[in-house]
All heavy atoms as TSV, in Angstrom:
chain	resi	resn	atom	element	x	y	z
A	1	MET	N	N	-6.643	9.538	-58.539
A	1	MET	CA	C	-7.175	9.127	-57.258
A	1	MET	C	C	-6.058	8.647	-56.319
A	1	MET	O	O	-6.138	8.841	-55.130
A	1	MET	CB	C	-8.200	8.028	-57.475
A	1	MET	CG	C	-8.880	7.585	-56.243
A	1	MET	SD	S	-10.293	6.569	-56.696
A	1	MET	CE	C	-10.863	6.095	-55.122
A	2	PHE	N	N	-5.035	8.022	-56.886
A	2	PHE	CA	C	-3.919	7.520	-56.087
A	2	PHE	C	C	-2.621	8.182	-56.553
A	2	PHE	O	O	-2.457	8.486	-57.727
A	2	PHE	CB	C	-3.799	6.001	-56.214
A	2	PHE	CG	C	-5.018	5.259	-55.750
A	2	PHE	CD1	C	-5.886	4.683	-56.665
A	2	PHE	CD2	C	-5.291	5.127	-54.398
A	2	PHE	CE1	C	-7.007	4.001	-56.240
A	2	PHE	CE2	C	-6.412	4.447	-53.967
A	2	PHE	CZ	C	-7.277	3.881	-54.890
A	3	ALA	N	N	-1.682	8.347	-55.626
A	3	ALA	CA	C	-0.397	8.961	-55.962
A	3	ALA	C	C	0.355	8.149	-57.013
A	3	ALA	O	O	1.061	8.715	-57.840
A	3	ALA	CB	C	0.452	9.115	-54.708
A	4	CYS	N	N	0.184	6.828	-56.998
A	4	CYS	CA	C	0.903	6.002	-57.977
A	4	CYS	C	C	0.477	6.339	-59.407
A	4	CYS	O	O	1.275	6.247	-60.338
A	4	CYS	CB	C	0.708	4.514	-57.692
A	4	CYS	SG	S	-0.991	3.946	-57.794
A	5	GLU	N	N	-0.755	6.770	-59.596
A	5	GLU	CA	C	-1.206	7.169	-60.930
A	5	GLU	C	C	-0.494	8.446	-61.374
A	5	GLU	O	O	-0.098	8.563	-62.532
A	5	GLU	CB	C	-2.716	7.375	-60.936
A	5	GLU	CG	C	-3.495	6.094	-60.715
A	5	GLU	CD	C	-4.973	6.333	-60.539
A	5	GLU	OE1	O	-5.365	7.335	-59.899
A	5	GLU	OE2	O	-5.747	5.507	-61.036
A	6	HIS	N	N	-0.349	9.373	-60.464
A	6	HIS	CA	C	0.327	10.623	-60.771
A	6	HIS	C	C	1.786	10.380	-61.139
A	6	HIS	O	O	2.325	11.015	-62.038
A	6	HIS	CB	C	0.235	11.580	-59.580
A	6	HIS	CG	C	0.950	12.873	-59.789
A	6	HIS	ND1	N	0.473	13.845	-60.631
A	6	HIS	CD2	C	2.107	13.339	-59.276
A	6	HIS	CE1	C	1.315	14.863	-60.628
A	6	HIS	NE2	N	2.315	14.577	-59.804
A	7	GLU	N	N	2.418	9.445	-60.430
A	7	GLU	CA	C	3.828	9.124	-60.668
A	7	GLU	C	C	4.015	8.071	-61.759
A	7	GLU	O	O	5.128	7.663	-62.043
A	7	GLU	CB	C	4.475	8.637	-59.367
A	7	GLU	CG	C	4.502	9.675	-58.263
A	7	GLU	CD	C	5.400	10.849	-58.586
A	7	GLU	OE1	O	6.404	10.669	-59.289
A	7	GLU	OE2	O	5.088	11.968	-58.121
A	8	ARG	N	N	2.920	7.604	-62.341
A	8	ARG	CA	C	2.939	6.573	-63.404
A	8	ARG	C	C	3.617	5.279	-62.941
A	8	ARG	O	O	4.394	4.666	-63.654
A	8	ARG	CB	C	3.588	7.108	-64.665
A	8	ARG	CG	C	2.836	8.285	-65.243
A	8	ARG	CD	C	3.533	8.851	-66.450
A	8	ARG	NE	N	2.960	10.130	-66.790
A	8	ARG	CZ	C	2.270	10.358	-67.893
A	8	ARG	NH1	N	2.069	9.398	-68.748
A	8	ARG	NH2	N	1.794	11.554	-68.137
A	9	VAL	N	N	3.286	4.878	-61.723
A	9	VAL	CA	C	3.785	3.630	-61.151
A	9	VAL	C	C	2.648	2.617	-61.192
A	9	VAL	O	O	1.512	2.940	-60.879
A	9	VAL	CB	C	4.264	3.839	-59.688
A	9	VAL	CG1	C	4.622	2.530	-59.029
A	9	VAL	CG2	C	5.413	4.811	-59.652
A	10	MET	N	N	2.949	1.386	-61.586
A	10	MET	CA	C	1.949	0.324	-61.652
A	10	MET	C	C	2.260	-0.713	-60.564
A	10	MET	O	O	3.053	-1.629	-60.784
A	10	MET	CB	C	1.970	-0.350	-63.026
A	10	MET	CG	C	1.583	0.565	-64.166
A	10	MET	SD	S	-0.144	1.045	-64.122
A	10	MET	CE	C	-0.908	-0.498	-64.508
A	11	PRO	N	N	1.673	-0.573	-59.372
A	11	PRO	CA	C	1.975	-1.510	-58.291
A	11	PRO	C	C	1.335	-2.877	-58.542
A	11	PRO	O	O	0.303	-2.981	-59.203
A	11	PRO	CB	C	1.356	-0.840	-57.061
A	11	PRO	CG	C	0.257	0.000	-57.612
A	11	PRO	CD	C	0.728	0.455	-58.969
A	12	ASP	N	N	1.961	-3.922	-57.992
A	12	ASP	CA	C	1.378	-5.257	-58.061
A	12	ASP	C	C	0.277	-5.414	-57.027
A	12	ASP	O	O	-0.726	-6.081	-57.271
A	12	ASP	CB	C	2.451	-6.322	-57.823
A	12	ASP	CG	C	3.435	-6.405	-58.976
A	12	ASP	OD1	O	3.009	-6.207	-60.133
A	12	ASP	OD2	O	4.618	-6.659	-58.725
A	13	LEU	N	N	0.474	-4.812	-55.860
A	13	LEU	CA	C	-0.509	-4.847	-54.770
A	13	LEU	C	C	-0.688	-3.447	-54.214
A	13	LEU	O	O	0.269	-2.680	-54.119
A	13	LEU	CB	C	-0.035	-5.752	-53.634
A	13	LEU	CG	C	0.143	-7.225	-53.935
A	13	LEU	CD1	C	0.829	-7.909	-52.768
A	13	LEU	CD2	C	-1.183	-7.877	-54.226
A	14	MET	N	N	-1.919	-3.125	-53.822
A	14	MET	CA	C	-2.167	-1.844	-53.176
A	14	MET	C	C	-3.273	-2.046	-52.147
A	14	MET	O	O	-4.320	-2.631	-52.462
A	14	MET	CB	C	-2.584	-0.786	-54.199
A	14	MET	CG	C	-2.716	0.582	-53.607
A	14	MET	SD	S	-2.783	1.959	-54.803
A	14	MET	CE	C	-3.956	1.417	-55.992
A	15	THR	N	N	-3.027	-1.614	-50.922
A	15	THR	CA	C	-4.039	-1.736	-49.879
A	15	THR	C	C	-4.807	-0.427	-49.755
A	15	THR	O	O	-4.250	0.657	-49.877
A	15	THR	CB	C	-3.402	-2.089	-48.520
A	15	THR	OG1	O	-2.466	-1.073	-48.159
A	15	THR	CG2	C	-2.708	-3.432	-48.587
A	16	VAL	N	N	-6.089	-0.531	-49.530
A	16	VAL	CA	C	-6.952	0.631	-49.320
A	16	VAL	C	C	-7.859	0.318	-48.135
A	16	VAL	O	O	-8.170	-0.822	-47.870
A	16	VAL	CB	C	-7.787	0.974	-50.578
A	16	VAL	CG1	C	-6.899	1.418	-51.708
A	16	VAL	CG2	C	-8.628	-0.192	-51.029
A	17	ALA	N	N	-8.274	1.345	-47.407
A	17	ALA	CA	C	-9.103	1.078	-46.236
A	17	ALA	C	C	-10.090	2.209	-45.960
A	17	ALA	O	O	-11.135	2.264	-46.573
A	17	ALA	CB	C	-8.245	0.804	-45.021
A	18	LYS	N	N	-9.747	3.115	-45.095
A	18	LYS	CA	C	-10.715	4.082	-44.569
A	18	LYS	C	C	-11.450	4.871	-45.642
A	18	LYS	O	O	-12.602	5.218	-45.460
A	18	LYS	CB	C	-10.030	5.030	-43.600
A	18	LYS	CG	C	-9.582	4.339	-42.340
A	18	LYS	CD	C	-8.916	5.300	-41.400
A	18	LYS	CE	C	-8.419	4.522	-40.185
A	18	LYS	NZ	N	-7.636	5.328	-39.291
A	19	GLY	N	N	-10.828	5.142	-46.751
A	19	GLY	CA	C	-11.487	5.891	-47.809
A	19	GLY	C	C	-12.665	5.162	-48.436
A	19	GLY	O	O	-13.514	5.781	-49.079
A	20	LEU	N	N	-12.748	3.853	-48.257
A	20	LEU	CA	C	-13.857	3.099	-48.845
A	20	LEU	C	C	-15.199	3.468	-48.225
A	20	LEU	O	O	-16.220	3.468	-48.896
A	20	LEU	CB	C	-13.630	1.587	-48.668
A	20	LEU	CG	C	-12.462	0.998	-49.439
A	20	LEU	CD1	C	-12.286	-0.467	-49.062
A	20	LEU	CD2	C	-12.677	1.130	-50.930
A	21	THR	N	N	-15.214	3.747	-46.939
A	21	THR	CA	C	-16.472	4.058	-46.250
A	21	THR	C	C	-16.424	5.409	-45.543
A	21	THR	O	O	-17.277	5.689	-44.715
A	21	THR	CB	C	-16.785	2.980	-45.202
A	21	THR	OG1	O	-15.774	3.021	-44.183
A	21	THR	CG2	C	-16.874	1.602	-45.812
A	22	ALA	N	N	-15.443	6.223	-45.848
A	22	ALA	CA	C	-15.251	7.528	-45.209
A	22	ALA	C	C	-15.066	7.387	-43.698
A	22	ALA	O	O	-15.373	8.291	-42.945
A	22	ALA	CB	C	-16.417	8.469	-45.523
A	23	GLY	N	N	-14.590	6.233	-43.250
A	23	GLY	CA	C	-14.340	6.015	-41.837
A	23	GLY	C	C	-15.560	5.631	-41.029
A	23	GLY	O	O	-15.469	5.457	-39.820
A	24	TYR	N	N	-16.734	5.491	-41.653
A	24	TYR	CA	C	-17.948	5.172	-40.915
A	24	TYR	C	C	-18.055	3.695	-40.560
A	24	TYR	O	O	-18.695	3.337	-39.590
A	24	TYR	CB	C	-19.192	5.587	-41.705
A	24	TYR	CG	C	-19.359	7.075	-41.745
A	24	TYR	CD1	C	-19.089	7.791	-42.904
A	24	TYR	CD2	C	-19.768	7.780	-40.620
A	24	TYR	CE1	C	-19.230	9.164	-42.948
A	24	TYR	CE2	C	-19.902	9.157	-40.650
A	24	TYR	CZ	C	-19.635	9.838	-41.816
A	24	TYR	OH	O	-19.767	11.186	-41.844
A	25	ALA	N	N	-17.481	2.832	-41.353
A	25	ALA	CA	C	-17.517	1.402	-41.083
A	25	ALA	C	C	-16.133	0.830	-41.343
A	25	ALA	O	O	-15.415	1.321	-42.210
A	25	ALA	CB	C	-18.545	0.713	-41.966
A	26	PRO	N	N	-15.754	-0.177	-40.593
A	26	PRO	CA	C	-14.440	-0.768	-40.803
A	26	PRO	C	C	-14.419	-1.629	-42.062
A	26	PRO	O	O	-15.141	-2.619	-42.157
A	26	PRO	CB	C	-14.233	-1.614	-39.545
A	26	PRO	CG	C	-15.604	-1.924	-39.069
A	26	PRO	CD	C	-16.464	-0.774	-39.476
A	27	MET	N	N	-13.633	-1.217	-43.037
A	27	MET	CA	C	-13.537	-1.983	-44.273
A	27	MET	C	C	-12.169	-1.737	-44.891
A	27	MET	O	O	-11.648	-0.637	-44.844
A	27	MET	CB	C	-14.621	-1.569	-45.269
A	27	MET	CG	C	-14.576	-2.356	-46.566
A	27	MET	SD	S	-15.799	-1.813	-47.771
A	27	MET	CE	C	-17.281	-2.433	-47.022
A	28	GLY	N	N	-11.606	-2.756	-45.454
A	28	GLY	CA	C	-10.336	-2.644	-46.149
A	28	GLY	C	C	-10.350	-3.554	-47.357
A	28	GLY	O	O	-11.187	-4.438	-47.484
A	29	ALA	N	N	-9.416	-3.338	-48.268
A	29	ALA	CA	C	-9.345	-4.156	-49.472
A	29	ALA	C	C	-7.915	-4.183	-49.980
A	29	ALA	O	O	-7.113	-3.304	-49.660
A	29	ALA	CB	C	-10.267	-3.598	-50.556
A	30	VAL	N	N	-7.613	-5.190	-50.752
A	30	VAL	CA	C	-6.331	-5.283	-51.435
A	30	VAL	C	C	-6.616	-5.309	-52.927
A	30	VAL	O	O	-7.364	-6.157	-53.407
A	30	VAL	CB	C	-5.551	-6.554	-51.039
A	30	VAL	CG1	C	-4.254	-6.649	-51.821
A	30	VAL	CG2	C	-5.278	-6.576	-49.552
A	31	LEU	N	N	-6.053	-4.349	-53.644
A	31	LEU	CA	C	-6.160	-4.321	-55.097
A	31	LEU	C	C	-4.920	-5.010	-55.635
A	31	LEU	O	O	-3.821	-4.765	-55.155
A	31	LEU	CB	C	-6.222	-2.876	-55.587
A	31	LEU	CG	C	-7.262	-1.976	-54.914
A	31	LEU	CD1	C	-7.138	-0.553	-55.435
A	31	LEU	CD2	C	-8.652	-2.505	-55.136
A	32	MET	N	N	-5.093	-5.892	-56.613
A	32	MET	CA	C	-3.930	-6.621	-57.124
A	32	MET	C	C	-3.967	-6.726	-58.632
A	32	MET	O	O	-5.037	-6.719	-59.244
A	32	MET	CB	C	-3.831	-8.003	-56.491
A	32	MET	CG	C	-4.993	-8.926	-56.752
A	32	MET	SD	S	-4.849	-10.518	-55.916
A	32	MET	CE	C	-5.207	-10.084	-54.231
A	33	ALA	N	N	-2.771	-6.809	-59.201
A	33	ALA	CA	C	-2.628	-6.962	-60.643
A	33	ALA	C	C	-3.161	-8.333	-61.061
A	33	ALA	O	O	-3.192	-9.276	-60.265
A	33	ALA	CB	C	-1.158	-6.826	-61.028
A	34	ASP	N	N	-3.589	-8.438	-62.300
A	34	ASP	CA	C	-4.109	-9.706	-62.810
A	34	ASP	C	C	-3.099	-10.838	-62.659
A	34	ASP	O	O	-3.480	-11.963	-62.339
A	34	ASP	CB	C	-4.499	-9.574	-64.282
A	34	ASP	CG	C	-5.745	-8.728	-64.487
A	34	ASP	OD1	O	-6.541	-8.603	-63.526
A	34	ASP	OD2	O	-5.916	-8.197	-65.597
A	35	ALA	N	N	-1.838	-10.554	-62.867
A	35	ALA	CA	C	-0.813	-11.596	-62.763
A	35	ALA	C	C	-0.727	-12.151	-61.342
A	35	ALA	O	O	-0.572	-13.359	-61.146
A	35	ALA	CB	C	0.542	-11.049	-63.191
A	36	VAL	N	N	-0.858	-11.289	-60.339
A	36	VAL	CA	C	-0.811	-11.733	-58.943
A	36	VAL	C	C	-2.052	-12.559	-58.633
A	36	VAL	O	O	-1.969	-13.642	-58.049
A	36	VAL	CB	C	-0.704	-10.534	-57.979
A	36	VAL	CG1	C	-0.798	-10.974	-56.536
A	36	VAL	CG2	C	0.581	-9.769	-58.229
A	37	TYR	N	N	-3.217	-12.064	-59.034
A	37	TYR	CA	C	-4.456	-12.801	-58.790
A	37	TYR	C	C	-4.408	-14.168	-59.457
A	37	TYR	O	O	-4.762	-15.177	-58.849
A	37	TYR	CB	C	-5.668	-12.016	-59.289
A	37	TYR	CG	C	-6.928	-12.825	-59.174
A	37	TYR	CD1	C	-7.586	-12.924	-57.960
A	37	TYR	CD2	C	-7.441	-13.517	-60.263
A	37	TYR	CE1	C	-8.729	-13.692	-57.831
A	37	TYR	CE2	C	-8.581	-14.287	-60.149
A	37	TYR	CZ	C	-9.220	-14.362	-58.931
A	37	TYR	OH	O	-10.347	-15.139	-58.805
A	38	SER	N	N	-3.968	-14.218	-60.690
A	38	SER	CA	C	-3.906	-15.488	-61.418
A	38	SER	C	C	-2.974	-16.478	-60.735
A	38	SER	O	O	-3.283	-17.660	-60.637
A	38	SER	CB	C	-3.444	-15.254	-62.856
A	38	SER	OG	O	-4.389	-14.479	-63.553
A	39	ALA	N	N	-1.842	-16.001	-60.256
A	39	ALA	CA	C	-0.894	-16.890	-59.575
A	39	ALA	C	C	-1.502	-17.472	-58.309
A	39	ALA	O	O	-1.310	-18.649	-57.997
A	39	ALA	CB	C	0.385	-16.131	-59.251
A	40	ILE	N	N	-2.264	-16.672	-57.579
A	40	ILE	CA	C	-2.912	-17.153	-56.356
A	40	ILE	C	C	-4.055	-18.096	-56.706
A	40	ILE	O	O	-4.164	-19.200	-56.171
A	40	ILE	CB	C	-3.423	-15.974	-55.507
A	40	ILE	CG1	C	-2.247	-15.147	-55.005
A	40	ILE	CG2	C	-4.254	-16.473	-54.337
A	40	ILE	CD1	C	-2.651	-13.825	-54.378
A	41	ALA	N	N	-4.914	-17.671	-57.607
A	41	ALA	CA	C	-6.096	-18.459	-57.948
A	41	ALA	C	C	-5.737	-19.765	-58.649
A	41	ALA	O	O	-6.344	-20.803	-58.384
A	41	ALA	CB	C	-7.031	-17.634	-58.836
A	42	ASP	N	N	-4.742	-19.741	-59.520
A	42	ASP	CA	C	-4.366	-20.946	-60.255
A	42	ASP	C	C	-3.562	-21.912	-59.409
A	42	ASP	O	O	-3.454	-23.091	-59.750
A	42	ASP	CB	C	-3.570	-20.585	-61.515
A	42	ASP	CG	C	-4.410	-19.827	-62.528
A	42	ASP	OD1	O	-5.654	-19.859	-62.411
A	42	ASP	OD2	O	-3.823	-19.191	-63.417
A	43	GLY	N	N	-3.007	-21.433	-58.296
A	43	GLY	CA	C	-2.202	-22.291	-57.444
A	43	GLY	C	C	-3.030	-23.224	-56.583
A	43	GLY	O	O	-2.533	-24.223	-56.093
A	44	ALA	N	N	-4.287	-22.925	-56.403
A	44	ALA	CA	C	-5.168	-23.751	-55.584
A	44	ALA	C	C	-6.102	-24.554	-56.487
A	44	ALA	O	O	-6.320	-24.197	-57.638
A	44	ALA	CB	C	-5.988	-22.860	-54.648
A	45	GLY	N	N	-6.639	-25.609	-55.934
A	45	GLY	CA	C	-7.619	-26.386	-56.685
A	45	GLY	C	C	-8.880	-25.583	-56.929
A	45	GLY	O	O	-9.164	-24.615	-56.212
A	46	GLU	N	N	-9.641	-25.967	-57.929
A	46	GLU	CA	C	-10.857	-25.215	-58.267
A	46	GLU	C	C	-11.886	-25.219	-57.146
A	46	GLU	O	O	-12.730	-24.332	-57.072
A	46	GLU	CB	C	-11.480	-25.773	-59.548
A	46	GLU	CG	C	-10.656	-25.480	-60.773
A	46	GLU	CD	C	-11.364	-25.921	-62.050
A	46	GLU	OE1	O	-12.594	-26.090	-62.030
A	46	GLU	OE2	O	-10.666	-26.079	-63.059
A	47	GLU	N	N	-11.835	-26.213	-56.258
A	47	GLU	CA	C	-12.806	-26.285	-55.165
A	47	GLU	C	C	-12.444	-25.352	-54.007
A	47	GLU	O	O	-13.230	-25.155	-53.096
A	47	GLU	CB	C	-12.914	-27.724	-54.645
A	47	GLU	CG	C	-11.693	-28.223	-53.906
A	47	GLU	CD	C	-10.548	-28.693	-54.808
A	47	GLU	OE1	O	-10.664	-28.655	-56.045
A	47	GLU	OE2	O	-9.522	-29.079	-54.256
A	48	LEU	N	N	-11.257	-24.746	-54.052
A	48	LEU	CA	C	-10.806	-23.867	-52.984
A	48	LEU	C	C	-10.946	-22.408	-53.385
A	48	LEU	O	O	-10.853	-22.061	-54.553
A	48	LEU	CB	C	-9.337	-24.152	-52.654
A	48	LEU	CG	C	-9.019	-25.575	-52.200
A	48	LEU	CD1	C	-7.518	-25.740	-52.030
A	48	LEU	CD2	C	-9.734	-25.913	-50.917
A	49	VAL	N	N	-11.186	-21.565	-52.405
A	49	VAL	CA	C	-11.229	-20.125	-52.644
A	49	VAL	C	C	-9.913	-19.521	-52.165
A	49	VAL	O	O	-9.156	-20.145	-51.430
A	49	VAL	CB	C	-12.409	-19.454	-51.907
A	49	VAL	CG1	C	-13.722	-19.990	-52.432
A	49	VAL	CG2	C	-12.313	-19.671	-50.413
A	50	ILE	N	N	-9.651	-18.290	-52.558
A	50	ILE	CA	C	-8.451	-17.603	-52.069
A	50	ILE	C	C	-8.654	-17.325	-50.584
A	50	ILE	O	O	-9.626	-16.671	-50.192
A	50	ILE	CB	C	-8.212	-16.297	-52.832
A	50	ILE	CG1	C	-7.930	-16.592	-54.303
A	50	ILE	CG2	C	-7.073	-15.506	-52.209
A	50	ILE	CD1	C	-7.781	-15.365	-55.152
A	51	GLY	N	N	-7.756	-17.830	-49.757
A	51	GLY	CA	C	-7.881	-17.653	-48.315
A	51	GLY	C	C	-7.494	-16.259	-47.879
A	51	GLY	O	O	-6.624	-15.632	-48.475
A	52	HIS	N	N	-8.149	-15.768	-46.845
A	52	HIS	CA	C	-7.824	-14.464	-46.299
A	52	HIS	C	C	-8.325	-14.378	-44.863
A	52	HIS	O	O	-9.180	-15.148	-44.452
A	52	HIS	CB	C	-8.433	-13.338	-47.139
A	52	HIS	CG	C	-9.925	-13.341	-47.142
A	52	HIS	ND1	N	-10.650	-14.193	-47.932
A	52	HIS	CD2	C	-10.815	-12.622	-46.434
A	52	HIS	CE1	C	-11.943	-13.986	-47.713
A	52	HIS	NE2	N	-12.068	-13.046	-46.815
A	53	GLY	N	N	-7.794	-13.433	-44.123
A	53	GLY	CA	C	-8.243	-13.199	-42.760
A	53	GLY	C	C	-9.082	-11.945	-42.689
A	53	GLY	O	O	-9.084	-11.129	-43.609
A	54	LEU	N	N	-9.804	-11.797	-41.617
A	54	LEU	CA	C	-10.669	-10.628	-41.439
A	54	LEU	C	C	-10.127	-9.757	-40.314
A	54	LEU	O	O	-10.146	-10.158	-39.154
A	54	LEU	CB	C	-12.098	-11.070	-41.132
A	54	LEU	CG	C	-12.731	-11.977	-42.194
A	54	LEU	CD1	C	-14.073	-12.490	-41.724
A	54	LEU	CD2	C	-12.874	-11.243	-43.502
A	55	THR	N	N	-9.656	-8.576	-40.657
A	55	THR	CA	C	-9.067	-7.680	-39.664
A	55	THR	C	C	-10.109	-7.175	-38.682
A	55	THR	O	O	-9.857	-7.088	-37.490
A	55	THR	CB	C	-8.421	-6.476	-40.375
A	55	THR	OG1	O	-7.453	-6.968	-41.283
A	55	THR	CG2	C	-7.755	-5.556	-39.385
A	56	TYR	N	N	-11.291	-6.845	-39.162
A	56	TYR	CA	C	-12.304	-6.207	-38.322
A	56	TYR	C	C	-13.407	-7.164	-37.876
A	56	TYR	O	O	-14.520	-6.760	-37.603
A	56	TYR	CB	C	-12.950	-5.047	-39.072
A	56	TYR	CG	C	-11.990	-3.953	-39.448
A	56	TYR	CD1	C	-11.708	-3.674	-40.764
A	56	TYR	CD2	C	-11.366	-3.201	-38.470
A	56	TYR	CE1	C	-10.827	-2.657	-41.106
A	56	TYR	CE2	C	-10.494	-2.189	-38.787
A	56	TYR	CZ	C	-10.235	-1.916	-40.119
A	56	TYR	OH	O	-9.379	-0.929	-40.453
A	57	SER	N	N	-13.133	-8.455	-37.803
A	57	SER	CA	C	-14.190	-9.429	-37.525
A	57	SER	C	C	-14.841	-9.238	-36.165
A	57	SER	O	O	-15.971	-9.643	-35.964
A	57	SER	CB	C	-13.654	-10.856	-37.657
A	57	SER	OG	O	-12.586	-11.060	-36.765
A	58	GLY	N	N	-14.168	-8.603	-35.212
A	58	GLY	CA	C	-14.758	-8.401	-33.897
A	58	GLY	C	C	-15.406	-7.039	-33.709
A	58	GLY	O	O	-15.935	-6.741	-32.646
A	59	HIS	N	N	-15.397	-6.203	-34.734
A	59	HIS	CA	C	-15.947	-4.846	-34.605
A	59	HIS	C	C	-17.477	-4.901	-34.626
A	59	HIS	O	O	-18.076	-5.584	-35.445
A	59	HIS	CB	C	-15.437	-3.980	-35.756
A	59	HIS	CG	C	-15.652	-2.523	-35.525
A	59	HIS	ND1	N	-16.866	-1.927	-35.703
A	59	HIS	CD2	C	-14.797	-1.548	-35.131
A	59	HIS	CE1	C	-16.759	-0.633	-35.433
A	59	HIS	NE2	N	-15.516	-0.390	-35.088
A	60	PRO	N	N	-18.156	-4.191	-33.714
A	60	PRO	CA	C	-19.616	-4.270	-33.628
A	60	PRO	C	C	-20.378	-3.786	-34.865
A	60	PRO	O	O	-21.494	-4.230	-35.105
A	60	PRO	CB	C	-19.974	-3.403	-32.413
A	60	PRO	CG	C	-18.758	-2.614	-32.106
A	60	PRO	CD	C	-17.583	-3.327	-32.700
A	61	SER	N	N	-19.789	-2.897	-35.657
A	61	SER	CA	C	-20.522	-2.422	-36.845
A	61	SER	C	C	-20.191	-3.228	-38.085
A	61	SER	O	O	-20.774	-2.998	-39.141
A	61	SER	CB	C	-20.224	-0.937	-37.095
A	61	SER	OG	O	-18.891	-0.778	-37.508
A	62	ALA	N	N	-19.265	-4.178	-37.981
A	62	ALA	CA	C	-18.903	-4.992	-39.132
A	62	ALA	C	C	-19.903	-6.137	-39.303
A	62	ALA	O	O	-20.377	-6.700	-38.322
A	62	ALA	CB	C	-17.491	-5.562	-38.952
A	63	PRO	N	N	-20.242	-6.458	-40.542
A	63	PRO	CA	C	-21.169	-7.580	-40.759
A	63	PRO	C	C	-20.500	-8.895	-40.381
A	63	PRO	O	O	-19.282	-9.024	-40.461
A	63	PRO	CB	C	-21.467	-7.520	-42.253
A	63	PRO	CG	C	-20.374	-6.713	-42.843
A	63	PRO	CD	C	-19.848	-5.819	-41.776
A	64	PRO	N	N	-21.285	-9.885	-39.969
A	64	PRO	CA	C	-20.720	-11.177	-39.562
A	64	PRO	C	C	-20.128	-11.946	-40.719
A	64	PRO	O	O	-20.361	-11.754	-41.827
A	64	PRO	CB	C	-21.894	-11.935	-38.967
A	64	PRO	CG	C	-23.125	-11.210	-39.413
A	64	PRO	CD	C	-22.718	-9.846	-39.827
């Protein structure tokens, strides 16, 4: 599905976007290795969530 699989590369982070919805709705995602996620999640207190921004927050077809 991804070129990195064909080349046998294991990225720590990978961004994906338009392919998630075939371009019909604005959506993006970041895929991350367990080690990266753990470092982010364990660095904050349990009452906090992983912070992030919303790229498409002003788009009319994006959910609020």
